[in-house]
N, CA, C and O atoms as a Tinker XYZ file with bonds, in Angstrom:
   376  protein
     1  N      0.847000   -1.169000    0.000000    73     2
     2  CA     0.000000    0.000000    0.000000    64     1     3
     3  C      0.893000    1.232000    0.000000    63     2     4     5
     4  O      1.826000    1.324000    0.798000    81     3
     5  N      0.614000    2.178000   -0.887000    73     3     6
     6  CA     1.459000    3.365000   -0.941000    64     5     7
     7  C      1.099000    4.319000    0.188000    63     6     8     9
     8  O     -0.044000    4.380000    0.642000    81     7
     9  N      2.092000    5.047000    0.617000    73     7    10
    10  CA     1.890000    6.019000    1.682000    64     9    11
    11  C      1.671000    7.383000    1.061000    63    10    12    13
    12  O      2.523000    7.865000    0.314000    81    11
    13  N      0.539000    8.017000    1.357000    73    11    14
    14  CA     0.250000    9.348000    0.841000    64    13    15
    15  C      0.718000   10.402000    1.813000    63    14    16    17
    16  O      1.092000   10.106000    2.948000    81    15
    17  N      0.691000   11.628000    1.358000    73    15    18
    18  CA     1.034000   12.742000    2.231000    64    17    19
    19  C     -0.203000   13.591000    2.431000    63    18    20    21
    20  O     -1.070000   13.665000    1.560000    81    19
    21  N     -0.277000   14.227000    3.581000    73    19    22
    22  CA    -1.430000   15.076000    3.886000    64    21    23
    23  C     -1.369000   16.332000    3.031000    63    22    24    25
    24  O     -0.291000   16.872000    2.782000    81    23
    25  N     -2.521000   16.791000    2.587000    73    23    26
    26  CA    -2.612000   18.016000    1.806000    64    25    27
    27  C     -2.960000   19.176000    2.719000    63    26    28    29
    28  O     -3.798000   19.043000    3.611000    81    27
    29  N     -2.312000   20.322000    2.493000    73    27    30
    30  CA    -2.719000   21.494000    3.260000    64    29    31
    31  C     -3.972000   22.090000    2.614000    63    30    32    33
    32  O     -4.387000   21.645000    1.544000    81    31
    33  N     -4.571000   23.086000    3.253000    73    31    34
    34  CA    -5.850000   23.619000    2.777000    64    33    35
    35  C     -5.735000   24.240000    1.390000    63    34    36    37
    36  O     -6.693000   24.184000    0.620000    81    35
    37  N     -4.600000   24.826000    1.052000    73    35    38
    38  CA    -4.415000   25.404000   -0.281000    64    37    39
    39  C     -4.399000   24.312000   -1.337000    63    38    40    41
    40  O     -5.019000   24.451000   -2.391000    81    39
    41  N     -3.691000   23.226000   -1.056000    73    39    42
    42  CA    -3.644000   22.112000   -1.997000    64    41    43
    43  C     -5.019000   21.484000   -2.155000    63    42    44    45
    44  O     -5.416000   21.135000   -3.267000    81    43
    45  N     -5.749000   21.336000   -1.059000    73    43    46
    46  CA    -7.086000   20.748000   -1.119000    64    45    47
    47  C     -8.019000   21.574000   -1.989000    63    46    48    49
    48  O     -8.813000   21.021000   -2.749000    81    47
    49  N     -7.928000   22.898000   -1.884000    73    47    50
    50  CA    -8.830000   23.751000   -2.651000    64    49    51
    51  C     -8.542000   23.676000   -4.146000    63    50    52    53
    52  O     -9.422000   23.954000   -4.960000    81    51
    53  N     -7.309000   23.302000   -4.518000    73    51    54
    54  CA    -6.946000   23.182000   -5.928000    64    53    55
    55  C     -7.257000   21.795000   -6.484000    63    54    56    57
    56  O     -7.215000   21.581000   -7.696000    81    55
    57  N     -7.564000   20.877000   -5.612000    73    55    58
    58  CA    -7.791000   19.497000   -6.013000    64    57    59
    59  C     -9.065000   19.383000   -6.825000    63    58    60    61
    60  O    -10.117000   19.868000   -6.409000    81    59
    61  N     -8.976000   18.746000   -7.980000    73    59    62
    62  CA   -10.175000   18.554000   -8.775000    64    61    63
    63  C    -10.985000   17.400000   -8.200000    63    62    64    65
    64  O    -10.489000   16.603000   -7.404000    81    63
    65  N    -12.188000   17.334000   -8.605000    73    63    66
    66  CA   -13.064000   16.258000   -8.173000    64    65    67
    67  C    -12.740000   14.997000   -8.969000    63    66    68    69
    68  O    -12.618000   15.040000  -10.193000    81    67
    69  N    -12.604000   13.881000   -8.269000    73    67    70
    70  CA   -12.395000   12.590000   -8.904000    64    69    71
    71  C    -13.756000   12.058000   -9.328000    63    70    72    73
    72  O    -14.656000   11.918000   -8.501000    81    71
    73  N    -13.907000   11.764000  -10.602000    73    71    74
    74  CA   -15.186000   11.264000  -11.124000    64    73    75
    75  C    -15.134000    9.741000  -11.189000    63    74    76    77
    76  O    -14.357000    9.168000  -11.953000    81    75
    77  N    -15.961000    9.100000  -10.386000    73    75    78
    78  CA   -15.986000    7.647000  -10.266000    64    77    79
    79  C    -17.201000    7.117000  -11.018000    63    78    80    81
    80  O    -18.338000    7.383000  -10.630000    81    79
    81  N    -16.966000    6.373000  -12.084000    73    79    82
    82  CA   -18.049000    5.821000  -12.894000    64    81    83
    83  C    -18.550000    4.507000  -12.336000    63    82    84    85
    84  O    -17.773000    3.676000  -11.864000    81    83
    85  N    -19.866000    4.331000  -12.395000    73    83    86
    86  CA   -20.486000    3.109000  -11.892000    64    85    87
    87  C    -21.817000    2.876000  -12.588000    63    86    88    89
    88  O    -22.417000    3.798000  -13.140000    81    87
    89  N    -22.263000    1.644000  -12.553000    73    87    90
    90  CA   -23.618000    1.339000  -13.016000    64    89    91
    91  C    -24.607000    1.766000  -11.941000    63    90    92    93
    92  O    -24.222000    2.116000  -10.826000    81    91
    93  N    -25.904000    1.730000  -12.300000    73    91    94
    94  CA   -26.951000    2.176000  -11.382000    64    93    95
    95  C    -27.538000    1.054000  -10.525000    63    94    96    97
    96  O    -28.415000    1.308000   -9.699000    81    95
    97  N    -27.073000   -0.170000  -10.706000    73    95    98
    98  CA   -27.629000   -1.277000   -9.924000    64    97    99
    99  C    -27.293000   -1.092000   -8.447000    63    98   100   101
   100  O    -26.341000   -0.393000   -8.099000    81    99
   101  N    -28.078000   -1.723000   -7.591000    73    99   102
   102  CA   -27.837000   -1.609000   -6.148000    64   101   103
   103  C    -26.440000   -2.091000   -5.771000    63   102   104   105
   104  O    -25.753000   -1.447000   -4.978000    81   103
   105  N    -26.017000   -3.223000   -6.336000    73   103   106
   106  CA   -24.689000   -3.759000   -6.023000    64   105   107
   107  C    -23.594000   -2.810000   -6.505000    63   106   108   109
   108  O    -22.649000   -2.526000   -5.769000    81   107
   109  N    -23.719000   -2.324000   -7.725000    73   107   110
   110  CA   -22.704000   -1.416000   -8.266000    64   109   111
   111  C    -22.618000   -0.138000   -7.439000    63   110   112   113
   112  O    -21.522000    0.349000   -7.161000    81   111
   113  N    -23.761000    0.405000   -7.047000    73   111   114
   114  CA   -23.767000    1.624000   -6.231000    64   113   115
   115  C    -23.162000    1.368000   -4.856000    63   114   116   117
   116  O    -22.430000    2.210000   -4.335000    81   115
   117  N    -23.463000    0.208000   -4.262000    73   115   118
   118  CA   -22.864000   -0.125000   -2.969000    64   117   119
   119  C    -21.343000   -0.165000   -3.095000    63   118   120   121
   120  O    -20.628000    0.395000   -2.264000    81   119
   121  N    -20.857000   -0.831000   -4.140000    73   119   122
   122  CA   -19.413000   -0.942000   -4.341000    64   121   123
   123  C    -18.778000    0.429000   -4.596000    63   122   124   125
   124  O    -17.694000    0.715000   -4.087000    81   123
   125  N    -19.443000    1.264000   -5.372000    73   123   126
   126  CA   -18.918000    2.601000   -5.665000    64   125   127
   127  C    -18.850000    3.448000   -4.395000    63   126   128   129
   128  O    -17.872000    4.162000   -4.171000    81   127
   129  N    -19.892000    3.368000   -3.567000    73   127   130
   130  CA   -19.874000    4.099000   -2.293000    64   129   131
   131  C    -18.750000    3.578000   -1.386000    63   130   132   133
   132  O    -18.084000    4.357000   -0.704000    81   131
   133  N    -18.550000    2.275000   -1.385000    73   131   134
   134  CA   -17.486000    1.674000   -0.583000    64   133   135
   135  C    -16.117000    2.214000   -1.012000    63   134   136   137
   136  O    -15.302000    2.602000   -0.175000    81   135
   137  N    -15.877000    2.233000   -2.321000    73   135   138
   138  CA   -14.602000    2.730000   -2.847000    64   137   139
   139  C    -14.463000    4.222000   -2.570000    63   138   140   141
   140  O    -13.397000    4.679000   -2.157000    81   139
   141  N    -15.539000    4.987000   -2.794000    73   139   142
   142  CA   -15.506000    6.426000   -2.509000    64   141   143
   143  C    -15.150000    6.679000   -1.047000    63   142   144   145
   144  O    -14.295000    7.510000   -0.743000    81   143
   145  N    -15.815000    5.953000   -0.144000    73   143   146
   146  CA   -15.565000    6.144000    1.285000    64   145   147
   147  C    -14.130000    5.770000    1.656000    63   146   148   149
   148  O    -13.505000    6.450000    2.470000    81   147
   149  N    -13.604000    4.694000    1.066000    73   147   150
   150  CA   -12.221000    4.289000    1.337000    64   149   151
   151  C    -11.237000    5.347000    0.832000    63   150   152   153
   152  O    -10.256000    5.659000    1.506000    81   151
   153  N    -11.498000    5.889000   -0.338000    73   151   154
   154  CA   -10.621000    6.926000   -0.890000    64   153   155
   155  C    -10.643000    8.192000   -0.043000    63   154   156   157
   156  O     -9.597000    8.783000    0.223000    81   155
   157  N    -11.829000    8.607000    0.378000    73   155   158
   158  CA   -11.918000    9.856000    1.143000    64   157   159
   159  C    -11.379000    9.686000    2.568000    63   158   160   161
   160  O    -10.906000   10.651000    3.168000    81   159
   161  N    -11.449000    8.462000    3.111000    73   159   162
   162  CA   -10.817000    8.212000    4.415000    64   161   163
   163  C     -9.300000    8.314000    4.289000    63   162   164   165
   164  O     -8.632000    8.891000    5.147000    81   163
   165  N     -8.775000    7.756000    3.227000    73   163   166
   166  CA    -7.319000    7.724000    3.017000    64   165   167
   167  C     -6.781000    9.082000    2.575000    63   166   168   169
   168  O     -5.632000    9.426000    2.855000    81   167
   169  N     -7.617000    9.845000    1.888000    73   167   170
   170  CA    -7.202000   11.140000    1.342000    64   169   171
   171  C     -8.204000   12.213000    1.761000    63   170   172   173
   172  O     -9.054000   12.610000    0.964000    81   171
   173  N     -8.109000   12.687000    3.008000    73   171   174
   174  CA    -9.039000   13.714000    3.481000    64   173   175
   175  C     -9.023000   14.930000    2.550000    63   174   176   177
   176  O     -7.964000   15.384000    2.117000    81   175
   177  N    -10.194000   15.434000    2.260000    73   175   178
   178  CA   -10.303000   16.582000    1.370000    64   177   179
   179  C    -10.536000   16.202000   -0.077000    63   178   180   181
   180  O    -10.908000   17.048000   -0.890000    81   179
   181  N    -10.321000   14.938000   -0.407000    73   179   182
   182  CA   -10.577000   14.486000   -1.770000    64   181   183
   183  C    -12.078000   14.523000   -2.035000    63   182   184   185
   184  O    -12.874000   14.049000   -1.225000    81   183
   185  N    -12.445000   15.077000   -3.151000    73   183   186
   186  CA   -13.854000   15.094000   -3.553000    64   185   187
   187  C    -14.062000   13.987000   -4.579000    63   186   188   189
   188  O    -13.323000   13.894000   -5.559000    81   187
   189  N    -15.062000   13.155000   -4.354000    73   187   190
   190  CA   -15.367000   12.064000   -5.276000    64   189   191
   191  C    -16.816000   12.213000   -5.709000    63   190   192   193
   192  O    -17.728000   12.206000   -4.883000    81   191
   193  N    -17.013000   12.348000   -7.009000    73   191   194
   194  CA   -18.356000   12.452000   -7.584000    64   193   195
   195  C    -18.711000   11.114000   -8.222000    63   194   196   197
   196  O    -17.959000   10.608000   -9.055000    81   195
   197  N    -19.847000   10.537000   -7.840000    73   195   198
   198  CA   -20.305000    9.309000   -8.478000    64   197   199
   199  C    -21.024000    9.673000   -9.769000    63   198   200   201
   200  O    -21.946000   10.489000   -9.776000    81   199
   201  N    -20.588000    9.055000  -10.858000    73   199   202
   202  CA   -21.202000    9.266000  -12.167000    64   201   203
   203  C    -21.853000    7.947000  -12.561000    63   202   204   205
   204  O    -21.162000    6.985000  -12.892000    81   203
   205  N    -23.182000    7.902000  -12.524000    73   203   206
   206  CA   -23.875000    6.655000  -12.841000    64   205   207
   207  C    -24.127000    6.561000  -14.339000    63   206   208   209
   208  O    -24.397000    7.556000  -15.012000    81   207
   209  N    -24.029000    5.336000  -14.837000    73   207   210
   210  CA   -24.211000    5.074000  -16.260000    64   209   211
   211  C    -25.131000    3.880000  -16.439000    63   210   212   213
   212  O    -25.138000    2.950000  -15.633000    81   211
   213  N    -25.894000    3.925000  -17.500000    73   211   214
   214  CA   -26.721000    2.789000  -17.884000    64   213   215
   215  C    -25.993000    2.068000  -19.009000    63   214   216   217
   216  O    -25.651000    2.674000  -20.024000    81   215
   217  N    -25.760000    0.785000  -18.825000    73   215   218
   218  CA   -25.029000    0.012000  -19.826000    64   217   219
   219  C    -26.001000   -0.736000  -20.727000    63   218   220   221
   220  O    -27.194000   -0.835000  -20.441000    81   219
   221  N    -25.461000   -1.257000  -21.818000    73   219   222
   222  CA   -26.288000   -2.038000  -22.736000    64   221   223
   223  C    -26.918000   -3.219000  -21.998000    63   222   224   225
   224  O    -28.081000   -3.548000  -22.229000    81   223
   225  N    -26.164000   -3.846000  -21.125000    73   223   226
   226  CA   -26.697000   -4.965000  -20.344000    64   225   227
   227  C    -27.857000   -4.558000  -19.454000    63   226   228   229
   228  O    -28.761000   -5.356000  -19.207000    81   227
   229  N    -27.841000   -3.318000  -18.967000    73   227   230
   230  CA   -28.946000   -2.813000  -18.147000    64   229   231
   231  C    -30.199000   -2.573000  -18.987000    63   230   232   233
   232  O    -31.318000   -2.723000  -18.496000    81   231
   233  N    -30.010000   -2.202000  -20.247000    73   231   234
   234  CA   -31.150000   -1.870000  -21.116000    64   233   235
   235  C    -31.844000   -3.101000  -21.684000    63   234   236   237
   236  O    -33.031000   -3.046000  -22.008000    81   235
   237  N    -31.130000   -4.198000  -21.806000    73   235   238
   238  CA   -31.716000   -5.410000  -22.394000    64   237   239
   239  C    -32.487000   -6.154000  -21.318000    63   238   240   241
   240  O    -31.902000   -6.762000  -20.422000    81   239
   241  N    -33.789000   -6.097000  -21.418000    73   239   242
   242  CA   -34.642000   -6.725000  -20.408000    64   241   243
   243  C    -35.488000   -7.857000  -20.982000    63   242   244   245
   244  O    -36.095000   -8.619000  -20.230000    81   243
   245  N    -35.531000   -7.970000  -22.289000    73   243   246
   246  CA   -36.447000   -8.927000  -22.911000    64   245   247
   247  C    -35.758000  -10.151000  -23.506000    63   246   248   249
   248  O    -36.423000  -11.004000  -24.094000    81   247
   249  N    -34.434000  -10.251000  -23.364000    73   247   250
   250  CA   -33.698000  -11.374000  -23.941000    64   249   251
   251  C    -32.625000  -11.863000  -22.980000    63   250   252   253
   252  O    -32.201000  -11.145000  -22.074000    81   251
   253  N    -32.203000  -13.080000  -23.195000    73   251   254
   254  CA   -31.096000  -13.632000  -22.419000    64   253   255
   255  C    -29.808000  -12.916000  -22.819000    63   254   256   257
   256  O    -29.500000  -12.800000  -24.005000    81   255
   257  N    -29.070000  -12.446000  -21.843000    73   255   258
   258  CA   -27.828000  -11.734000  -22.143000    64   257   259
   259  C    -26.818000  -12.636000  -22.849000    63   258   260   261
   260  O    -26.021000  -12.164000  -23.661000    81   259
   261  N    -26.851000  -13.918000  -22.543000    73   259   262
   262  CA   -25.945000  -14.862000  -23.198000    64   261   263
   263  C    -26.217000  -14.918000  -24.699000    63   262   264   265
   264  O    -25.292000  -15.094000  -25.492000    81   263
   265  N    -27.485000  -14.767000  -25.094000    73   263   266
   266  CA   -27.841000  -14.802000  -26.517000    64   265   267
   267  C    -27.453000  -13.506000  -27.229000    63   266   268   269
   268  O    -27.251000  -13.499000  -28.443000    81   267
   269  N    -27.352000  -12.439000  -26.494000    73   267   270
   270  CA   -27.018000  -11.141000  -27.084000    64   269   271
   271  C    -25.509000  -11.004000  -27.265000    63   270   272   273
   272  O    -25.055000  -10.275000  -28.147000    81   271
   273  N    -24.760000  -11.673000  -26.468000    73   271   274
   274  CA   -23.312000  -11.564000  -26.564000    64   273   275
   275  C    -22.637000  -11.560000  -25.211000    63   274   276   277
   276  O    -21.428000  -11.767000  -25.111000    81   275
   277  N    -23.418000  -11.323000  -24.168000    73   275   278
   278  CA   -22.919000  -11.421000  -22.802000    64   277   279
   279  C    -21.686000  -10.603000  -22.476000    63   278   280   281
   280  O    -21.769000   -9.635000  -21.720000    81   279
   281  N    -20.550000  -10.973000  -23.029000    73   279   282
   282  CA   -19.271000  -10.355000  -22.665000    64   281   283
   283  C    -19.246000   -8.867000  -23.030000    63   282   284   285
   284  O    -19.497000   -8.488000  -24.174000    81   283
   285  N    -18.946000   -8.055000  -22.055000    73   283   286
   286  CA   -18.805000   -6.627000  -22.285000    64   285   287
   287  C    -20.080000   -5.817000  -22.204000    63   286   288   289
   288  O    -20.038000   -4.590000  -22.302000    81   287
   289  N    -21.213000   -6.476000  -22.027000    73   287   290
   290  CA   -22.483000   -5.745000  -22.012000    64   289   291
   291  C    -22.596000   -4.789000  -20.832000    63   290   292   293
   292  O    -23.338000   -3.809000  -20.899000    81   291
   293  N    -21.878000   -5.060000  -19.765000    73   291   294
   294  CA   -21.980000   -4.228000  -18.565000    64   293   295
   295  C    -20.768000   -3.314000  -18.361000    63   294   296   297
   296  O    -20.718000   -2.572000  -17.380000    81   295
   297  N    -19.800000   -3.356000  -19.267000    73   295   298
   298  CA   -18.614000   -2.512000  -19.056000    64   297   299
   299  C    -18.296000   -1.579000  -20.216000    63   298   300   301
   300  O    -17.526000   -0.634000  -20.044000    81   299
   301  N    -18.864000   -1.815000  -21.384000    73   299   302
   302  CA   -18.511000   -1.012000  -22.558000    64   301   303
   303  C    -18.690000    0.483000  -22.306000    63   302   304   305
   304  O    -17.809000    1.276000  -22.639000    81   303
   305  N    -19.815000    0.872000  -21.723000    73   303   306
   306  CA   -20.082000    2.288000  -21.468000    64   305   307
   307  C    -19.118000    2.866000  -20.431000    63   306   308   309
   308  O    -18.705000    4.021000  -20.539000    81   307
   309  N    -18.760000    2.057000  -19.420000    73   307   310
   310  CA   -17.778000    2.510000  -18.430000    64   309   311
   311  C    -16.417000    2.732000  -19.092000    63   310   312   313
   312  O    -15.755000    3.737000  -18.834000    81   311
   313  N    -16.004000    1.794000  -19.943000    73   311   314
   314  CA   -14.737000    1.947000  -20.654000    64   313   315
   315  C    -14.769000    3.172000  -21.562000    63   314   316   317
   316  O    -13.786000    3.908000  -21.650000    81   315
   317  N    -15.898000    3.390000  -22.237000    73   315   318
   318  CA   -16.036000    4.550000  -23.116000    64   317   319
   319  C    -15.956000    5.848000  -22.313000    63   318   320   321
   320  O    -15.357000    6.826000  -22.761000    81   319
   321  N    -16.559000    5.851000  -21.132000    73   319   322
   322  CA   -16.476000    7.019000  -20.261000    64   321   323
   323  C    -15.042000    7.342000  -19.876000    63   322   324   325
   324  O    -14.665000    8.512000  -19.797000    81   323
   325  N    -14.239000    6.309000  -19.635000    73   323   326
   326  CA   -12.818000    6.512000  -19.339000    64   325   327
   327  C    -12.084000    7.072000  -20.555000    63   326   328   329
   328  O    -11.310000    8.023000  -20.441000    81   327
   329  N    -12.335000    6.473000  -21.719000    73   327   330
   330  CA   -11.658000    6.913000  -22.941000    64   329   331
   331  C    -12.017000    8.345000  -23.319000    63   330   332   333
   332  O    -11.178000    9.084000  -23.834000    81   331
   333  N    -13.262000    8.736000  -23.065000    73   331   334
   334  CA   -13.732000   10.081000  -23.419000    64   333   335
   335  C    -13.508000   11.094000  -22.298000    63   334   336   337
   336  O    -13.944000   12.241000  -22.398000    81   335
   337  N    -12.830000   10.672000  -21.231000    73   335   338
   338  CA   -12.507000   11.538000  -20.096000    64   337   339
   339  C    -13.751000   12.095000  -19.393000    63   338   340   341
   340  O    -13.720000   13.200000  -18.851000    81   339
   341  N    -14.838000   11.330000  -19.406000    73   339   342
   342  CA   -16.035000   11.723000  -18.649000    64   341   343
   343  C    -15.948000   11.225000  -17.219000    63   342   344   345
   344  O    -16.606000   11.762000  -16.328000    81   343
   345  N    -15.127000   10.186000  -16.994000    73   343   346
   346  CA   -14.868000    9.662000  -15.653000    64   345   347
   347  C    -13.368000    9.423000  -15.521000    63   346   348   349
   348  O    -12.663000    9.248000  -16.515000    81   347
   349  N    -12.895000    9.419000  -14.279000    73   347   350
   350  CA   -11.469000    9.204000  -14.017000    64   349   351
   351  C    -11.164000    7.754000  -13.658000    63   350   352   353
   352  O    -10.116000    7.223000  -14.027000    81   351
   353  N    -12.084000    7.119000  -12.937000    73   351   354
   354  CA   -11.950000    5.710000  -12.569000    64   353   355
   355  C    -13.324000    5.068000  -12.682000    63   354   356   357
   356  O    -14.344000    5.758000  -12.708000    81   355
   357  N    -13.342000    3.742000  -12.747000    73   355   358
   358  CA   -14.609000    3.012000  -12.811000    64   357   359
   359  C    -14.575000    1.888000  -11.787000    63   358   360   361
   360  O    -13.528000    1.293000  -11.528000    81   359
   361  N    -15.728000    1.610000  -11.214000    73   359   362
   362  CA   -15.877000    0.505000  -10.275000    64   361   363
   363  C    -16.903000   -0.448000  -10.866000    63   362   364   365
   364  O    -18.023000   -0.055000  -11.189000    81   363
   365  N    -16.500000   -1.721000  -11.002000    73   363   366
   366  CA   -17.409000   -2.718000  -11.561000    64   365   367
   367  C    -17.014000   -4.099000  -11.060000    63   366   368   369
   368  O    -15.828000   -4.403000  -10.935000    81   367
   369  N    -17.997000   -4.927000  -10.775000    73   367   370
   370  CA   -17.744000   -6.320000  -10.390000    64   369   371
   371  C    -17.360000   -7.110000  -11.628000    63   370   372   373
   372  O    -17.970000   -6.963000  -12.687000    81   371
   373  N    -16.369000   -7.930000  -11.489000    73   371   374
   374  CA   -15.980000   -8.788000  -12.613000    64   373   375
   375  C    -16.293000  -10.219000  -12.271000    63   374   376
   376  O    -16.045000  -11.114000  -13.078000    81   375
């Protein structure tokens, strides 16, 4: 585990908000809150914004996900958010 250094109030005020991408499911939100809380405990003053996303897997309600392609249905939008700089990190169960 890396050792961080404490930020003074001037450094904290310059700190940008960390955008944490997550799905909207109860499990995904629980995990995102857990990670956010762990980060803010370790780095006092860090601002973490949860950015919720609806994935293709979330939208498909009428078919078996295995028949649609399964793999990547719940992460493609999170990965795209990272690539497009809409989020800084993503939390997802694998």
